[in-house]
C-alpha positions in Angstrom: 0.0 0.0 0.0 1.5 3.4 -1.0 1.5 5.9 1.7 3.0 8.8 -0.2 6.3 9.6 -1.7 7.6 10.8 1.7 6.9 7.5 3.3 7.3 4.8 0.7 5.6 1.3 0.7 4.5 -0.6 3.7 5.8 -4.2 3.8 5.3 -6.9 6.4 8.7 -8.2 7.4 10.1 -10.2 10.3 13.1 -8.9 12.1 15.6 -11.0 10.1 14.2 -9.7 6.8 14.3 -6.1 8.1 17.9 -6.5 9.2 18.8 -7.8 5.7 17.0 -4.8 4.1 18.8 -2.5 6.4 22.1 -3.9 5.3 21.1 -3.3 1.7 20.1 0.3 2.4 23.3 0.9 4.4 25.4 0.0 1.4 27.0 -3.1 2.9 29.3 -4.9 0.5 30.4 -7.9 2.5 28.4 -10.2 4.8 30.0 -13.1 6.6 28.5 -15.2 9.4 27.8 -18.6 11.0 24.3 -20.0 11.2 22.4 -20.3 14.4 18.8 -19.9 15.5 17.3 -17.3 15.6 19.4 -15.2 13.3 20.3 -17.6 10.4 17.7 -16.1 8.0 19.4 -12.7 7.9 22.1 -14.2 5.7 19.5 -16.2 3.7 17.4 -13.1 2.9 20.5 -11.1 2.1 21.8 -13.6 -0.3 18.4 -14.2 -1.9 17.2 -10.7 -2.3 20.3 -8.4 -2.5 22.7 -9.9 -5.0 25.1 -6.9 -4.9 26.1 -8.0 -1.4 28.8 -10.7 -1.1 27.6 -13.4 1.3 29.4 -16.3 2.9 28.9 -18.8 5.6 32.4 -18.8 7.2 33.9 -21.8 9.0 33.1 -20.2 12.4 32.1 -16.9 14.0 35.7 -15.8 14.7 36.5 -16.2 11.0 33.4 -14.3 10.0 34.3 -11.3 12.2 37.8 -11.3 10.8 36.5 -11.5 7.2 34.2 -8.5 7.9 37.0 -6.6 9.6 39.3 -7.1 6.6 36.5 -5.8 4.3 36.0 -2.9 6.6 39.7 -1.9 6.5 39.4 -2.1 2.7 36.9 0.7 3.0 33.6 -1.0 2.6 30.8 -1.5 5.0 30.6 -5.1 6.3 28.6 -7.2 8.7 29.2 -10.3 10.7 26.2 -12.5 11.7 25.9 -14.9 14.6 23.9 -15.8 17.7 25.2 -15.0 21.2 27.0 -18.2 21.8 28.7 -17.6 18.5 30.0 -14.3 19.8 31.8 -16.2 22.5 33.7 -17.9 19.7 34.3 -14.6 18.0 35.2 -12.6 21.1 38.9 -12.6 20.4 38.3 -11.2 16.9 35.9 -8.6 18.2 38.3 -7.6 21.0 41.0 -7.0 18.3 38.7 -4.8 16.3 37.3 -2.9 19.2 39.2 0.4 19.7 40.9 0.3 16.4 40.6 2.6 13.4 37.5 1.9 11.3 37.3 2.7 7.6 34.1 1.1 6.3 31.5 0.6 9.0 31.8 -2.7 10.9 28.6 -4.1 12.5 28.0 -7.4 14.2 24.4 -8.7 14.2 24.1 -10.8 17.2 20.9 -12.6 18.3 20.0 -13.6 21.9 17.9 -16.7 22.2 15.9 -15.2 25.2 13.3 -17.4 26.7 13.4 -20.4 24.5 13.1 -23.3 27.0 15.0 -25.7 24.7 17.5 -23.0 23.7 21.0 -22.2 24.7 22.3 -21.1 28.0 20.9 -17.9 29.2 23.4 -15.7 27.4 23.3 -11.9 26.9 25.5 -10.3 24.3 25.2 -6.8 25.9 28.1 -7.8 28.2 30.4 -7.5 25.3 29.5 -3.8 24.9 30.7 -3.2 28.5 33.8 -5.4 28.1 35.1 -4.0 24.8 33.7 -0.5 25.3 31.7 -0.6 22.1 28.1 0.5 21.2 25.2 -1.9 21.4 21.9 -1.1 19.6 18.6 -2.9 20.2 15.5 -2.6 18.1 11.9 -3.0 19.4 10.3 -4.1 16.1 11.0 -4.8 12.4 11.0 -1.1 11.4 13.6 -0.3 14.0 15.6 -3.4 13.0 15.9 -1.9 9.5 16.5 1.7 10.7 19.0 0.8 13.5 20.9 -1.4 11.1 21.5 1.7 8.9 22.3 3.8 12.0 24.8 1.2 13.3 27.0 1.8 10.2 26.8 5.6 10.6 27.8 5.2 14.3 30.6 2.8 13.4 32.2 5.2 11.0 31.6 8.4 13.0 33.0 7.1 16.2 35.5 4.7 14.7 34.2 1.6 16.4 32.6 -1.8 15.7 29.0 -1.9 16.7 26.7 -4.7 17.9 23.1 -4.8 16.7 21.4 -7.0 19.3 18.2 -8.8 18.2 16.2 -11.4 20.1 14.2 -14.5 19.2 11.0 -12.4 19.2 12.4 -9.7 17.0 13.9 -12.2 14.6 10.7 -14.2 14.1 7.9 -11.7 14.6 6.4 -9.9 11.6 5.5 -6.2 11.7 5.2 -3.2 9.3 8.3 -1.7 7.7 8.3 1.3 5.4 10.7 1.0 2.5 11.5 2.9 -0.7 11.1 0.3 -3.5 13.0 2.6 -5.8 16.0 2.7 -3.6 19.2 2.2 -5.6 22.0 0.2 -4.0 25.3 1.8 -3.6 28.3 0.1 -1.9 29.4 2.8 0.6 33.1 3.4 0.6 35.2 5.3 3.2 39.0 5.2 3.1 40.2 7.2 6.1 43.0 5.3 7.9 46.0 3.8 6.1 46.7 1.5 9.1 44.5 -0.2 11.7 45.9 -2.1 14.6 44.4 -3.7 17.7 44.1 -1.5 20.7 47.3 -2.8 22.3 49.0 0.3 20.9 46.2 2.5 22.1 46.2 1.2 25.6 50.0 1.5 25.7 49.7 5.2 24.8 46.8 5.8 27.2 48.8 4.4 30.2 51.7 6.7 29.3 54.2 3.9 29.0 57.8 5.2 28.5 58.4 6.0 24.9 54.7 5.8 23.9 54.8 9.4 22.7 56.9 8.4 19.7 55.4 9.6 16.4 55.5 6.1 14.9 53.2 5.0 17.7 51.0 8.1 18.0 50.1 8.0 14.3 48.4 4.7 15.0 46.5 6.1 17.9 42.7 5.9 18.1 41.1 7.4 21.2 38.3 4.9 21.6 37.6 6.0 25.2 37.0 9.6 24.0 34.9 8.3 21.1 32.6 6.4 23.4 32.3 9.4 25.7 31.3 11.5 22.8 28.8 9.0 21.7 27.3 8.9 25.2 27.0 12.7 25.2 25.5 12.7 21.7 23.0 10.0 22.7 21.2 12.5 24.9 19.8 14.2 21.9 19.8 11.4 19.3 16.6 10.3 17.6 17.1 6.6 18.5 16.6 7.3 22.2 13.2 8.7 23.0 12.0 10.3 26.2 8.2 10.2 26.8 7.3 12.3 29.9 3.8 11.5 31.0 2.7 10.4 34.5 4.9 11.4 37.4 4.1 8.2 39.3 6.0 5.6 37.3 9.0 5.9 35.0 10.3 3.0 32.9 13.6 2.6 31.1 13.5 -0.2 28.6 14.6 -1.4 25.1 13.6 -4.1 22.7 10.2 -5.8 22.8 9.6 -5.1 26.5 8.9 -1.5 25.5 5.7 -2.5 23.7 4.7 -4.9 26.5 5.1 -2.1 29.1 3.4 0.4 26.9 0.4 -1.8 26.6 0.1 -2.4 30.3 1.0 1.2 31.5 0.1 3.6 28.7 0.1 6.6 31.0 3.6 5.9 32.4 6.7 7.9 31.5 9.2 6.1 29.4 12.8 6.3 28.2 12.8 4.1 25.2 16.4 3.2 24.3 17.7 2.4 20.8 21.3 2.5 21.9 21.7 0.7 25.1 25.5 1.2 25.4 26.6 3.9 26.1 23.7 5.2 28.1 22.3 8.8 27.7 22.9 9.9 31.3 21.1 13.3 31.0 17.9 11.7 29.7 18.0 9.1 32.5 18.5 11.9 35.1 15.6 13.9 33.6 13.3 10.9 33.8 14.4 10.1 37.3 13.7 13.7 38.4 10.3 13.5 36.8 8.9 10.4 38.5 8.3 9.0 41.9 9.6 5.5 41.1 11.9 4.5 38.3 12.0 1.0 36.9 14.2 -0.8 34.4 12.5 -3.6 32.3 15.1 -5.6 30.3 15.3 -9.0 28.9 18.3 -11.1 29.7 20.7 -10.2 32.5 20.6 -7.0 34.6 23.0 -5.2 32.3 21.0 -1.9 32.0 20.2 -1.9 35.7 23.9 -2.2 36.7 25.0 0.4 34.1 22.3 2.9 35.3 23.3 2.4 38.9 26.9 3.0 38.0 25.8 6.4 36.8 24.6 7.1 40.4 20.9 6.8 39.6 18.7 4.6 41.7 16.4 2.2 39.7 14.3 -0.8 40.5 15.0 -3.9 38.4 15.7 -7.5 39.2 14.4 -7.2 42.7 10.9 -6.9 41.1 11.6 -8.7 37.9 13.9 -11.6 38.8 16.2 -13.2 36.2 16.9 -16.7 35.1 15.7 -19.2 36.0 12.8 -17.5 37.8 11.8 -15.6 34.7 12.8 -16.3 31.2 10.9 -13.7 29.0 8.7 -10.7 29.5 5.1 -10.6 28.5 2.5 -8.0 29.3 1.1 -10.3 32.0 4.5 -10.4 33.7 4.7 -6.6 33.9 1.0 -6.2 34.9 1.4 -8.7 37.8 4.1 -6.6 39.3 3.1 -3.0 38.5 -0.6 -3.0 38.2 -2.7 -3.2 41.4 -5.1 -6.1 41.6 -3.9 -7.5 38.2 -4.9 -11.0 37.4 -2.2 -13.5 38.3 -1.3 -15.9 35.6 -1.8 -19.5 36.2 0.5 -21.6 34.0 -0.9 -24.7 32.4 0.0 -27.9 34.0 -1.5 -30.3 31.4 1.3 -29.8 28.8 3.6 -32.8 28.7 7.3 -32.4 28.8 9.1 -33.8 25.7 12.8 -34.2 25.2 14.2 -33.5 21.7 14.3 -36.5 19.4 16.2 -37.2 16.2 14.7 -37.3 12.8 13.7 -40.7 11.5 16.7 -42.2 9.7 19.3 -39.9 11.2 22.8 -41.3 11.0 23.6 -40.1 14.5 21.2 -42.7 15.9 23.3 -45.5 14.5 26.4 -44.2 16.2 24.5 -43.7 19.5 23.2 -47.2 19.3 26.6 -48.8 18.7 28.3 -46.9 21.5 25.6 -47.8 24.0 25.5 -51.4 22.9 29.2 -51.9 23.5 29.4 -49.6 26.5 31.9 -47.3 24.9 32.3 -44.0 26.7 32.3 -41.0 24.4 32.1 -37.2 24.2 29.4 -35.6 22.0 29.5 -32.4 20.1 26.9 -29.6 19.6 25.3 -31.2 16.6 22.3 -33.4 16.0 24.2 -36.0 17.9 23.7 -33.9 21.0 20.3 -35.6 21.3 22.2 -38.8 22.3 23.1 -37.1 25.6 19.5 -37.0 26.8 18.1 -39.5 29.3 16.0 -41.4 26.7 19.2 -42.4 24.9 22.2 -42.0 27.3 24.8 -42.6 24.7 27.4 -40.0 25.8 29.1 -39.1 29.0 30.6 -35.7 28.1 29.5 -32.8 26.0 30.4 -29.1 26.0 30.7 -26.4 23.3 30.7 -26.8 19.5 33.8 -28.4 18.1 35.1 -29.4 21.5 34.6 -33.2 21.6 38.0 -34.1 20.0 40.0 -32.0 22.5 37.8 -33.2 25.4 38.5 -36.8 24.4 42.2 -36.2 24.1 42.3 -34.7 27.6 40.3 -37.6 29.1 42.4 -40.2 27.5 45.8 -38.8 28.5 44.5 -38.3 32.1 43.3 -41.9 32.2 46.4 -43.2 30.4 44.2 -44.6 27.6 42.7 -47.2 29.9 39.1 -46.7 28.7 39.4 -45.9 25.0 37.2 -42.8 25.4 35.9 -41.7 21.9 35.0 -38.4 20.3 31.9 -37.9 18.1 31.6 -34.8 16.1 29.5 -33.6 13.1 31.0 -32.1 10.0 29.8 -28.6 11.0 31.6 -28.9 14.4 34.6 -30.4 12.7 35.1 -27.5 10.3 34.2 -24.9 12.9 36.8 -25.6 15.5 37.1 -29.4 15.8 39.9 -29.6 13.2 42.1 -27.6 15.6 41.4 -30.3 18.2 42.4 -33.0 15.7 45.7 -31.2 14.9 46.4 -31.0 18.6 45.6 -34.6 19.0 48.1 -35.6 16.3 50.8 -33.2 17.4 50.6 -34.5 21.0 50.7 -38.1 20.0 47.2 -39.0 21.3 46.0 -42.5 20.6 42.3 -41.5 20.4 39.4 -42.4 18.1 37.3 -39.7 16.5 33.9 -40.4 14.8 33.1 -37.7 12.2 29.5 -37.6 11.0 29.5 -36.3 7.5 25.9 -35.1 6.8 27.1 -32.9 4.0 25.7 -29.8 5.7 25.1 -28.0 9.0 22.1 -30.2 9.8 21.2 -28.8 13.2 20.8 -25.2 12.0 18.8 -25.8 8.8 21.2 -27.4 6.3 23.7 -24.6 5.5 26.9 -25.5 3.7 30.2 -26.5 5.3 33.6 -26.7 3.7 32.9 -30.3 2.5 29.4 -29.6 1.1 28.7 -29.9 -2.6 26.7 -26.6 -2.5 26.9 -23.1 -1.0 26.7 -19.4 -1.8 30.2 -19.5 -3.4 30.5 -23.2 -4.2 32.9 -24.5 -6.8 33.6 -28.2 -7.0 37.3 -27.8 -7.3 37.4 -25.9 -3.9 35.4 -28.4 -1.9 37.4 -29.8 1.0 37.5 -33.6 1.6 37.3 -34.7 5.3 39.3 -37.9 4.8 42.1 -36.1 2.9 42.3 -33.3 5.5 42.6 -36.0 8.2 45.3 -37.7 6.3 47.1 -34.5 5.7 47.0 -33.7 9.4 48.6 -37.0 10.2 45.8 -39.4 11.2 47.1 -43.0 10.9 43.9 -45.0 10.6 41.0 -43.5 8.5 37.9 -45.4 7.3 34.8 -44.1 5.6 31.5 -46.0 5.9 27.8 -45.6 5.1 25.8 -45.1 8.3 23.1 -47.5 7.1 25.5 -50.3 6.7 25.1 -51.2 10.3 27.4 -54.3 10.6 30.2 -52.6 8.7 29.8 -49.4 10.8 29.8 -51.4 14.0 33.0 -53.3 13.0 34.7 -50.1 11.8 34.1 -48.3 15.1 35.2 -51.3 17.2 38.4 -51.7 15.1 39.2 -48.0 15.5 38.6 -48.0 19.2 40.9 -51.1 19.6 43.6 -49.7 17.3 46.9 -48.8 19.0 47.1 -45.5 17.1 45.0 -42.4 16.4 42.0 -43.2 14.2 39.1 -41.5 12.4 35.8 -43.2 11.3 33.9 -41.0 8.9 30.3 -41.9 8.9 28.8 -40.7 5.7 25.1 -40.1 5.1 23.4 -36.9 3.8 21.0 -35.3 6.2 17.6 -36.9 5.7 15.8 -33.6 6.2 18.0 -31.4 4.0 18.5 -33.8 1.1 15.1 -35.6 1.2 16.6 -39.0 0.8 14.5 -41.6 -1.0 12.7 -43.9 1.5 13.1 -47.7 1.5 10.3 -50.0 2.4 9.1 -48.9 5.9 9.3 -51.3 8.9 6.5 -52.4 11.1 6.1 -54.1 14.5 4.4 -57.4 14.7 2.4 -57.0 17.9 2.1 -60.7 18.7 5.9 -60.9 18.9 6.5 -57.6 20.7 7.1 -57.9 24.4 7.2 -54.1 25.0 10.7 -54.1 26.2 11.0 -50.6 24.7 14.5 -51.1 23.4 13.4 -49.8 20.0 11.9 -46.7 21.7 15.3 -45.9 23.2 16.9 -45.8 19.7 15.5 -42.3 19.7 13.8 -42.4 16.3 10.9 -40.0 15.6 9.0 -42.7 13.7 8.7 -45.1 16.7 5.6 -44.3 18.9 3.9 -45.6 21.9 0.1 -45.3 21.4 -3.1 -46.7 22.8 -4.8 -49.4 20.6 -8.5 -50.0 20.3 -8.6 -51.9 23.6 -7.1 -48.9 25.4 -3.7 -50.7 25.9 -0.4 -49.1 25.0 1.5 -50.7 22.1 4.7 -49.7 20.3 4.1 -48.9 16.6 6.1 -47.5 13.7 4.7 -44.5 12.0 4.7 -45.5 8.3 4.6 -41.9 7.1 7.8 -41.1 9.0 9.8 -44.3 8.7 12.7 -44.1 6.2 13.3 -47.8 6.2 16.8 -47.4 7.6 16.4 -50.6 9.7 18.2 -49.4 12.9 15.2 -50.3 15.1 15.4 -53.9 13.9 19.0 -54.3 15.1 18.0 -53.8 18.7 14.9 -56.0 18.8 15.8 -59.4 20.3 12.4 -60.9 19.5 12.6 -60.3 15.8 9.3 -58.4 16.0 10.4 -55.6 13.7 10.2 -56.4 10.0 9.8 -54.7 6.6 
C-alpha cells in the first residue's frame, strides 16, 4: 500500500528480513557469518534478495568477524552475523577490532535466544558492549531493526568503532510493518580514512603513558576509543534513536527491545525512556526521567545489564528485585509486567497439562546409528553440539561428556591422557563442528601423539541449523567443485594414521569399523557418511512395522530415539509400540535392537 512519496511502501517483514533490508540500504558490500537460531535467515534473505552484497557462511564466527574486519579496512561496509553463543567464539576477533581505526562501517548482528526453553544457556551479548567499550543497539520491532541497522553503520564510521546490533528471538521471528523505498538504488558505501589499523594494544600503551609511547610512529596509529565512546554517550542524549516520553509522574520505565511495547500496553500513562542505543547510556535523559517520576523501573530481557550500568551512573532504579532473572523468569510478556506493576492485576496460572518432551532425532538420522553402537558396546564418548547432542538426553544416554561446538575431540584427548588410555574414550563430532573448530582439536591430538578415536559424522551440511553449507558440502553461496574440501584427505594431511569411511546405514560394517578404530593402537578416524535426511530428502526404503504378537514391549526400540517409533493406545485402550509408516525411512536401525525379531519390513 502506497502511503505517499515521503513514506514509501508498507511491507510486512520479520526482524531478520528487516535487518537484511537495512544492510542493503546501508550499502553493505560484505556479509559473513555462521548460522544459528534465531538469526540464520538474515544471511539467507540477504543472499536471496540483495545480490550486490557478497555473502558467505564462514567456518566459524571468529573467522566471520575477521573477514568482515578485513573488508571494513578495505573501505567497505561489512557485517558479521551470529547468535550470542557464537559471539563467545568470535570474542577474540571482536576484541582485536574494538578500539581500532575503522574505515568502512563494521557491524555485528548478534541474536540472543531469550526465553526459548529448549534453547541455549541464558546468554546476553550486551556484556560485550561493556567489556570491549563498544556501542550496542537494540530494536523493538522490524521497522527499528531496519533503521537501526543503517544507524549502526553511521555510528561505526563516525565514532571509529565496531557496533553490535542486538536482536532477540521475538524480534527475529515476529512480523510487523516496515516502510521501504522500493525505488532505492543500491550503492556500496566506501570510506578510506585510515591507512593502518591495529588492535588497541597500541592505544592502551599510549593511554597508560608507557615510557616512549609518545613516539610519532606510535601516535600516528592512535585511536582514542575512550573519547569516542564518551562523545557517543553525550550525543546519545539528543539522538533520535533514544526517546523520552514524559507523562505520569508516578512511574517511569527505562527499557529497550520488545519489552517497550509490552510495558506500553500495560502502562500507557507511564513515563518512558525508550532506548535504541543501550550502550553507552544517555545519562542526561535518564537523570531527567528520574527527576520527573516517583519510582523508576528498568525492564530488560536477559541479564541485569542496563540496571547495573544505570546504577553505575549514580541513579537509583528498581530492576531485578521486582523482575527476577533466570531461572525464575525467562521472558517478558504484558502479563508479567502487569502482575508486578498494576494493582489487583490478574495473576497468571501456568498450564500444568502440557507434557514435557525431550528432543528427538529425525527418522533415519545417522547419529542414531552411532549412539546405538556406542551404547551397545558400553563405549564411553564425548558428543559435540550437533544433531548427535540428542544422544546425551536420558531417553538415549549414549554419551558421558558434552560441551561447546567443536570441543569433543580435545575433550576426548584430555580424558584419555588423564586416564592413560585405559578406557578408549571416543569423540563424536558432526561435519559442522569439525570444520568450525574441531579440526584444531584434531591437529592438537596428532601433534601431542594422542591414541584416540574420532567419529566424524558427514551429513554434507550443517544439519542442526537448517542445512547450511560447510567446507565439505557440494553446494553453497560460493560453491565451486574444485574448492570443496574432503574430510578424509584433510585428516590424512594432518597425520591421522587410521582412516575409514563407511555408510551409516551399513550397520554391521559401521559397528565393525568403530570397534576396530577403538581397539587400534594409534590415532584413528571413522567418517560416517550419510546426507542429512531432512535437508536432502533421501529416498525412502520399504518402511518397517512391528508385529504386535511378537512384541514384548521391552522398549529397546523406543530408546533408539527415532521419531517414527511411537507408543500409542490401541482400540482396547492398551499401550503398544508402533512405527509411523509416514515417517519411517526404512533405515532398519530399530530392527538391530529387537531381540524378539518383531520388527520387519
